[in-house]
LUMTILUM-59370 format. One line per field, with one value per residue (C-alpha): x, y, z. Coordinates in Angstrom, 3 decimals. Layout:
residues N
xx <- (X;...)
yy <- (Y;...)
zz <- (Z;...)
This chain:
residues 332
xx <- (-2.390;-5.570;-6.368;-8.844;-10.048;-11.122;-14.644;-14.961;-16.673;-13.572;-11.076;-13.219;-12.819;-9.484;-10.382;-8.174;-4.614;-4.609;-5.153;-1.493;-0.748;-2.413;-1.319;1.672;1.543;3.535;3.828;2.614;3.515;2.623;4.944;3.347;4.376;1.719;0.927;2.225;-0.089;0.715;-1.132;-0.818;-1.692;-2.352;-1.301;-4.358;-3.059;-6.060;-5.483;-6.232;-5.765;-4.421;-2.611;-1.837;0.548;2.152;5.071;7.308;8.965;10.452;12.370;14.562;14.885;15.326;12.052;10.376;11.732;10.942;7.350;7.205;8.616;6.295;3.283;4.600;4.883;1.252;-0.087;1.508;0.393;2.131;1.462;4.337;3.949;6.691;6.641;7.342;8.268;7.824;6.580;6.837;5.539;7.563;7.262;10.094;11.919;13.157;15.622;13.514;16.524;18.309;15.531;17.045;15.539;17.146;15.457;12.425;10.862;11.682;8.709;11.177;14.279;17.404;15.375;17.461;20.104;18.308;18.632;15.108;15.115;18.324;17.044;13.748;15.119;17.367;14.525;12.133;14.896;13.189;9.794;11.008;11.484;15.018;15.916;12.596;12.629;12.060;10.874;10.690;9.135;7.588;4.236;2.317;3.920;2.571;-0.761;-0.757;0.055;-2.831;-5.278;-3.925;-4.103;-7.403;-9.086;-10.036;-7.173;-7.643;-7.242;-5.708;-2.459;-1.294;-2.624;-1.581;-2.623;-2.590;-2.934;-4.118;-3.775;-1.477;0.883;0.534;2.078;1.609;2.593;2.784;2.015;2.995;2.526;1.675;4.962;5.795;7.909;10.619;12.715;16.459;16.517;13.793;11.398;8.964;5.542;6.478;3.718;3.912;6.707;5.118;5.260;1.550;-0.291;-2.131;0.431;3.119;2.478;2.982;6.190;6.306;7.819;10.697;11.598;10.565;7.644;4.589;4.726;1.476;1.812;2.077;-1.610;-3.066;-2.398;-4.345;-1.725;-1.513;-5.347;-5.194;-2.204;-3.979;-7.189;-4.941;-3.468;-6.716;-7.671;-9.585;-10.422;-7.159;-9.105;-9.478;-6.329;-6.457;-7.940;-10.779;-11.855;-11.658;-13.780;-16.386;-16.390;-16.899;-19.900;-21.307;-21.093;-17.957;-17.056;-13.275;-13.318;-15.431;-12.845;-9.914;-11.280;-12.136;-8.756;-6.929;-8.876;-8.436;-4.548;-4.744;-6.795;-4.282;-1.470;-3.162;-3.764;-0.057;0.980;-1.605;-0.041;3.344;2.235;-1.067;-2.325;-5.237;-6.885;-6.207;-7.131;-7.423;-7.274;-6.424;-8.274;-8.729;-11.015;-13.328;-14.361;-16.872;-18.423;-16.969;-13.569;-14.237;-16.249;-13.530;-10.839;-12.426;-13.371;-9.787;-8.627;-11.130;-10.093;-6.413;-6.231;-6.054;-8.955;-7.319;-7.115;-10.693;-11.984;-9.309;-11.281;-10.578;-11.938;-11.943;-9.804;-11.689;-9.558;-9.080;-6.383;-6.141;-4.524;-0.988;-0.926;-2.325;0.279;3.095;1.850;1.907;5.541;6.569;4.757;6.408;9.864;9.120)
yy <- (20.139;18.766;18.351;15.867;16.214;13.016;13.399;14.293;10.931;9.033;10.920;12.372;16.069;16.281;16.498;19.253;20.036;22.143;18.989;18.200;20.861;18.830;15.284;13.192;12.581;10.984;11.761;8.879;9.068;6.961;7.851;6.613;7.023;9.630;11.268;11.315;11.374;12.442;12.491;13.217;9.958;9.456;6.440;4.467;5.097;7.243;9.865;13.360;15.098;14.294;16.151;14.997;16.339;15.232;13.038;14.510;11.235;12.024;14.966;12.677;11.990;15.594;16.466;13.487;14.296;17.959;17.053;14.949;17.914;20.319;18.054;17.858;21.518;22.107;19.440;21.160;24.590;26.812;24.521;24.474;20.683;18.566;15.042;12.062;9.911;9.311;6.253;5.966;3.546;4.043;2.540;0.270;-2.579;-1.165;-2.153;-1.588;-1.868;1.042;2.919;2.792;2.023;-1.184;-1.005;0.547;1.022;3.911;5.874;7.193;8.785;7.758;6.107;3.065;3.668;6.659;6.731;7.836;7.734;9.861;12.360;12.770;13.219;16.025;17.671;17.719;19.113;20.886;19.478;16.293;15.787;14.751;11.139;10.643;7.475;7.664;4.299;3.319;0.259;-0.810;0.803;-2.441;-3.623;-0.595;-1.266;-4.703;-3.622;-1.174;-3.826;-6.306;-3.911;-2.132;-3.552;-6.797;-8.748;-7.817;-10.714;-13.012;-14.972;-14.579;-12.530;-12.093;-8.407;-7.868;-4.481;-4.469;-1.016;0.623;-2.326;-5.289;-5.466;-7.695;-7.673;-10.805;-10.580;-13.617;-13.640;-9.900;-8.817;-8.183;-10.700;-9.043;-11.788;-12.213;-9.719;-7.558;-8.694;-11.130;-10.541;-9.485;-11.312;-9.089;-11.175;-14.527;-16.272;-16.508;-18.524;-16.280;-13.488;-15.018;-12.462;-9.422;-7.823;-6.910;-3.617;-5.555;-6.336;-10.091;-11.705;-13.444;-11.960;-11.315;-7.575;-7.767;-8.679;-8.309;-4.719;-1.740;-1.164;-4.798;-5.084;-2.162;-3.799;-7.098;-5.341;-3.764;-6.969;-8.609;-5.914;-3.540;0.109;2.034;5.108;3.633;4.737;3.104;0.413;2.652;2.999;-0.778;-1.246;1.191;-0.439;-3.730;-2.357;-1.179;-4.648;-4.492;-8.274;-7.554;-5.412;-7.983;-10.715;-8.555;-7.851;-11.499;-12.834;-10.167;-11.052;-14.702;-14.225;-12.711;-15.580;-18.172;-16.274;-16.084;-19.986;-20.354;-18.058;-19.563;-23.022;-21.663;-19.279;-20.938;-17.530;-17.507;-14.765;-13.029;-9.363;-7.656;-3.882;-1.342;0.391;-2.601;-4.739;-1.775;-2.768;-4.971;-8.355;-8.479;-8.663;-10.496;-13.395;-14.529;-13.828;-16.052;-18.624;-18.947;-19.333;-22.081;-23.922;-23.944;-23.957;-27.412;-28.664;-27.616;-23.936;-23.736;-22.333;-19.593;-16.253;-13.861;-10.421;-6.824;-4.389;-2.248;0.828;1.994;4.682;5.035;1.539;2.397;5.596;3.642;1.040;3.513;5.071;1.840;1.372;4.672;4.169;0.688;2.228;4.831)
zz <- (-1.218;0.463;4.099;5.504;9.149;10.933;12.166;15.873;16.731;15.641;17.860;20.783;21.122;19.439;15.745;14.591;14.394;17.273;19.469;18.881;21.609;24.216;23.369;22.344;18.489;15.865;12.199;9.843;6.146;3.094;0.150;-3.135;-6.734;-7.398;-4.061;-0.563;2.403;5.984;9.209;12.958;14.885;18.622;20.675;19.337;15.795;15.202;12.436;13.924;10.558;7.126;4.334;0.813;-1.868;-5.099;-4.411;-7.116;-7.477;-10.860;-9.389;-7.106;-3.296;-2.245;-3.676;-2.135;1.278;0.934;0.353;3.600;5.543;4.074;4.907;8.479;8.712;7.465;9.924;12.932;11.467;13.933;16.988;19.651;19.813;18.485;17.022;19.278;16.299;12.558;10.773;7.029;4.429;1.204;-2.266;-3.228;-1.365;1.967;4.456;7.458;9.923;8.330;6.683;3.285;-0.291;-1.640;-5.107;-6.836;-10.148;-12.513;-11.190;-8.481;-9.933;-8.066;-5.233;-4.701;-2.002;-0.498;3.294;3.700;7.560;7.842;5.273;6.766;10.319;8.935;7.090;10.054;12.405;15.335;14.582;16.356;20.055;20.846;19.829;18.206;16.046;12.338;11.050;7.335;5.885;2.499;1.967;1.536;4.758;6.540;4.819;6.175;9.728;9.596;8.433;10.957;14.004;13.069;9.935;8.168;9.510;13.097;15.544;12.962;13.993;10.356;7.450;3.915;2.806;-1.005;-2.577;-6.177;-7.677;-10.105;-9.169;-7.077;-3.540;-0.403;3.221;5.337;9.102;11.321;15.140;15.028;13.041;9.509;7.761;5.766;4.409;3.899;1.036;2.300;-0.432;1.439;0.187;-3.303;-4.819;-7.904;-9.323;-9.051;-12.542;-13.263;-15.875;-18.229;-18.181;-20.391;-23.176;-20.935;-19.621;-15.961;-14.870;-13.490;-17.148;-17.117;-18.906;-17.221;-13.718;-11.808;-11.938;-15.792;-15.929;-12.448;-11.617;-13.060;-15.541;-16.435;-16.844;-19.372;-21.127;-21.412;-22.760;-25.520;-26.312;-26.792;-29.300;-27.101;-28.039;-28.317;-27.167;-23.630;-21.812;-18.408;-16.201;-15.084;-18.748;-19.240;-16.128;-17.362;-20.731;-19.124;-17.118;-20.428;-21.977;-23.975;-24.537;-24.720;-21.727;-19.797;-20.762;-19.746;-16.353;-15.865;-16.960;-14.927;-11.832;-12.378;-12.551;-9.051;-7.676;-9.071;-7.601;-4.160;-4.388;-4.915;-2.116;0.263;-0.383;0.727;3.538;4.820;6.128;8.541;6.512;3.230;2.755;-0.577;-0.868;-3.621;-6.430;-8.899;-6.544;-6.436;-10.019;-7.946;-8.730;-12.284;-10.579;-7.388;-8.982;-11.368;-8.767;-6.235;-8.809;-9.964;-6.401;-5.747;-8.850;-7.909;-4.115;-2.438;-0.328;3.007;1.721;0.497;3.695;4.015;4.339;1.500;2.611;1.315;3.253;5.786;6.118;2.720;2.164;6.056;6.417;5.414;7.655;10.549;10.125;9.810;13.097;14.755;13.706;15.206;18.465;18.724;18.249;21.002)
C-alpha cells in the first residue's frame, strides 16, 4: 500500500491523518480494475491524505470490499474520529440509487449484482457515525463531478468529461448534476460505433466500438493489427516507439486518437455540452495524440460545434476522489 499526504498549503494546517480528530471528514474511494484509492476529505472536498492498494478484482466482491475497509482503517490510523459518510466511484455500470453494480467487464469477478453500498457499510461498521450515508456511482461519473466542481469543467453549465485510459469512459454533467440515464449507462461513450474500428472487437463482445481502438488496450490492438512489433506489449510501448519514429506506431497512435475525435464529434452533436474535458493516461502521449484527435473532431463536427472547448483535465488522479467526496457531502 502507498500513502500520499496532501501538501500543507493545500489543506491549511491539517495535512496529516491526525487532523481527522478535529474536523468532520468523509471517506472518498475510487475502485479501479487494477488499484483502489481512498482518501479522507473535508467539506471543501480537499483530500487530507490518500492510500492506495491493489483492488484484487479477480478475487470477487468480498476481496474488493475488504480492500476498501482496510484503506479506511489505515487512513484513520488509530484516530477516535469516525466517518460522516462515504462516497465511492466504482468501475462498471452502477445503479446510483441503490449502490448496486448493474454490469461490468470480466476484470471484476462476480461484480454484477454486487450491493456495494450495503457491503461497504457492513465492512466499515463502527468507523461510521450513525446513519452515515454510503453513496456509490460509476467511477467516471465521480471523475466528471470532480472536474466539474474543482477542475477544468468548473463553472460550466454542462460538460462531457471523457477518460481515455485502459478503457474509455465518460460522465455527463447537466445543470450541476450527473446524468445517469434510464438504464444507468448515460455517458458510455466507449460503445459508440466508430469508423476506423470495424476490424477490432470491443470488450463488450461487439465489433467496431470506440473502446476497441481508442483505449490504451485498443491502441495496442490496432498497432498489432497494422503489423507492429510483437515485442511491444502495451500502449506505453507503442507511444514510446512512435516517439522514436516507428512509422507503424505513429500511424496507430494517430488513428486511435482520430477515432476518439470522431466519437466526440458525434457525442457533441447529441449532447451539445458547453465544455469537453479529456483525462486519462492515453492523452498523456502528448501532441502525437492530441493533434490527430482535435483534427478529427474538427473534420466531423458541424460548424456550430467547432468552438466547443476541448480541454485536458486539471485534477489527474484526484478527480474521482474529489467527486466521490462531493457525493458523500451532498448526501449528508
